[in-house]
C-alpha positions as CSV (number, residue, x, y, z in Angstrom):
1,X,0.0,0.0,0.0
2,X,1.4,3.4,-1.0
3,X,2.1,5.9,1.8
4,X,0.2,9.1,1.8
5,X,1.9,12.4,2.8
6,X,0.2,14.5,5.5
7,X,-0.6,17.2,2.8
8,X,-2.2,14.6,0.5
9,X,-4.2,13.2,3.5
10,X,-5.6,16.7,4.3
11,X,-6.5,17.2,0.7
12,X,-8.3,13.9,0.6
13,X,-10.1,14.7,3.8
14,X,-11.3,18.1,2.4
15,X,-12.4,16.4,-0.8
16,X,-14.5,13.8,1.1
17,X,-15.9,16.4,3.4
18,X,-17.2,18.4,0.4
19,X,-19.2,15.3,-0.6
20,X,-21.0,15.1,2.7
21,X,-24.7,16.1,2.6
22,X,-25.3,17.9,5.9
23,X,-28.8,17.8,7.5
24,X,-30.8,21.0,7.5
25,X,-31.6,22.8,10.8
26,X,-35.2,21.4,10.6
27,X,-34.0,17.8,10.1
28,X,-31.6,18.2,13.0
29,X,-34.3,19.6,15.3
30,X,-36.8,16.9,14.3
31,X,-34.3,14.2,14.9
32,X,-33.5,15.6,18.3
33,X,-37.2,15.7,19.2
34,X,-37.6,12.1,18.1
35,X,-34.7,11.0,20.2
36,X,-36.2,12.8,23.3
37,X,-39.6,11.2,22.7
38,X,-38.1,7.7,22.3
39,X,-36.0,8.2,25.4
40,X,-39.1,9.2,27.4
41,X,-41.1,6.2,26.1
42,X,-38.2,3.8,27.0
43,X,-37.8,5.4,30.4
44,X,-41.5,4.9,31.1
45,X,-41.4,1.3,29.8
46,X,-38.4,0.3,31.9
47,X,-39.9,2.0,35.0
48,X,-43.0,0.0,34.6
49,X,-41.1,-3.3,34.1
50,X,-38.8,-2.5,37.1
51,X,-41.8,-1.7,39.3
52,X,-43.6,-4.9,38.2
53,X,-40.5,-7.0,39.1
54,X,-40.1,-5.1,42.4
55,X,-43.7,-5.9,43.3
56,X,-43.3,-9.6,42.3
57,X,-40.1,-10.0,44.3
58,X,-41.7,-8.3,47.3
59,X,-44.7,-10.6,47.0
60,X,-42.5,-13.7,46.8
61,X,-40.3,-12.6,49.7
62,X,-43.5,-12.0,51.8
63,X,-44.6,-15.5,51.1
64,X,-41.2,-16.9,52.1
65,X,-41.2,-15.0,55.4
66,X,-44.4,-16.6,56.6
């Protein structure tokens, strides 16, 4: 494999960066909002699952204590 000089590397990086299609401000905001919504939904889901397991384990431990 041929070695690339630092100057060539920087030129290649700039050329590739020009090809990138950057998201618009609206797309970025919408994606951020969707991430927040999904995070909230998952937090509620895992809270419900954790609470259910906590109640189940508490119930089983109360049966074992009798």
